[in-house]
N, C-alpha and C positions, 0 to 999 in steps of 0.2 A: 781682718788680721788672718794670715795663713794659718792653717792649722795642720799641720803634717801629720798627727796621728789619723785625723779624718779622712786625708788626703788618701793615706797609705789604706786605710779601711775600704775607702771606695773603689780604689784601685784593685786592691785583693778579691771582692765579691766576684767581679767579671771573669778573673783568672780561675778563681775557685768553682764557678759554676760552669765555665768551659771544662775545665779538669773533671767536672763529676759527669758531664755530658758525654766526655771521649772514654770514663770508664765504663758508663752504661752502654755506649756502643760497642766497645770491646768485649762488653758482656753478653750483648747480642749476638755480636759476630762468633764469638766462642762457643755460645749455644748452636748456633748454625753449623759450626766444625763439629762439633760433638755429635748432632742429629746425624750429618753426612757420614761421619766416622761409624756411627752406630749402625746405619744403615750398609754399610760397607761391610762391617763385620758381620751382620745379619747375613749376607750374602755370601756365606761361605762355597767355595767351589771344589767339586771332587771331579777330578780327571779320570776318564776311562778311556783306553784305546783297545783297538779290535773288538768294536761292540758287536752283538750278534742277541738282537730282542725278537721274541717270538709273540704274536698278537693273537687273542683267542677269542673266541665269542660261545657261550654256552659249552666250554670245555672242548670247543673244536678250535682247531687251529685255523685262523684266517691269513696271517701274513707274518713276513719274518724281514727285520730290519737289520742292515749291516751299516756299519760306519767305522772310518778309522778312527775317528777321536769323538767323544761326547764330554762336553763341560756340563756339569748338573750343579746348578745354582740353589741354594737354599734360602730360606727366609721365608716373608710374609707371601710371597707370590713365586713359588718355584717353577722353575723351568729348566728344559734342556736344550742344549746349542748343540748344533753338528758343523762345526764351521770348515770342515774338509770334505765335506759331500756326505752322499746317504744312497743307498739302494734298498728298495724295497720288493720283495716277490709277494704276491698272491697266490692261495691256494683256494681250490675247491673243495668240496667236503671229502673226495677221496684223495687229497694231498696232491693232486694234479696242479702243475703251476699253471696259472690262468692269466697272468699278468706281471708287468714290470714297473717300477718309477724308479728314477733316478734325478738327482739334482745336485749342484755345486753347495748349497747351505741346506741347512733346515734348523727350526727352532719348534720346540713342543712344549707347549703349556700344559702342565698336569693336571689343572684344575678343572678347564672346560674340554680336556681330552682333542686337543686340536693340535694338528702338525701343519707348519707352513713350509712348503717347500719353495725355494728361490733360486734364481740364478741355474740358466741352462735346464729346466724342468723337462724332462722326457719321460713318457708314460706310453705303454703298450698294451693292449688288450688281446685276448685269445682270437679274436677275429683278424688279428693282423692289422689293426688301426693304431697308428703312432699320433700320440699328442704331445705338441711343444708349447712352451710357454715360460715366462720368466716367473711366474708365482701360481701355485696351485696347492688349496687347503683341504685337507684330510679332516673331516669332522666326525670323529668316530662315534659319539653319541648318537648321531643321525644315519651314520653310514654312508655319507656322500661326498663326494669332491666336489669342489667349486673354485671359480677363479673370476675375477673381474678385469683381468689383464687380456691383452690380445693372446688368442691361441689359435694354432694351427694344427689340423688335422689330417693326416695321410693315409687315406683309405688302402686298403689290400690290393684294388686294382690300380693305385697310383693317382686317383682323383686327390684334389687339395680342396680343403674347405677352410677359410679364416672366419674369425669372428672377435667380438671383443668382451664376451661373457661365455662362461660355459658352467654347466651343472650336470651331474653324473651320478651313479651309484658307485660305491667304492669299487666295485670290479671293471668300472669302467666300459660295461657292455651295454648301458642305456644312457645315452646322452643327448644333450641338447645344446645347442649354441645361438647366442643372440646377434644380432646385426652382421648375419654371415654373407660371405661372399665366396665363389670358390672356382676351380679350373677341372672340368670335368670332361674325361675323354668321350668322344662319340664313335661308336663302330662303324664301319664302312658299310655293313649292310644296311644300317640306320641313315648314313649320310647320303646314300644315293638313290633314297626313296623320295619319290616326289610326294607333295601333299595329295591326301585324299580328295575327291571331288564328291558331292552328291549326286 
C-alpha cells in the first residue's frame, strides 16, 4: 500500500543532502574569497612620484636611482615596482660618475635586496662599453649583476659582442659573457700583413 509519509521522507532526504552540500560548497568558496580579500588588503600600496633613492655601502654613496613612479607593496612579501622606468647612476669613492643603467620597468624585492630591470635595459660603464638586454638583475648582497637573457655589448671602439648569459661586478667593469659571438674590426695594418713563415 502506498505510504505518502514514507515517500515524502525518502524524497526529502536527497534534497536535504544536496542542500547541505551546496551550503558547504558555498562556505568553502566564501572562505577562498575571504582569503584572497585578506591578501589583497595586506598588500597595501603606497604611491610615490619623482623618486630619488641613494644607495650606500659602509656609509659611502655607491649609486643613485631615479624613477617617475614607484609603487610600494606592503604585506608578507613587500616589494617596490617601477612601471614607468628607472635610471641608476653609479659613483666611485670620490663621487665621480662611473656608469649608468636605464630600463623601462623595474621591480625590487626588499627582502633579498635584488632589483630586476626589464624591457630595453641599457647600461654603460666608465670604459665606454654599452650593454643592452631585456633583463638585468642587480644583486646588492653580493654586489653583482647578471642576466640569463640575450645580451649585446658594444665596445668603445665599435666592436660588438653578443651572448646568452652575462655576469659582472656592479660597476660593470669586470664582466663575462657566455655563448658569445661578435663582430670585430680589423685595422688596415693588420689586414695587409701576410702570415709569418718560419
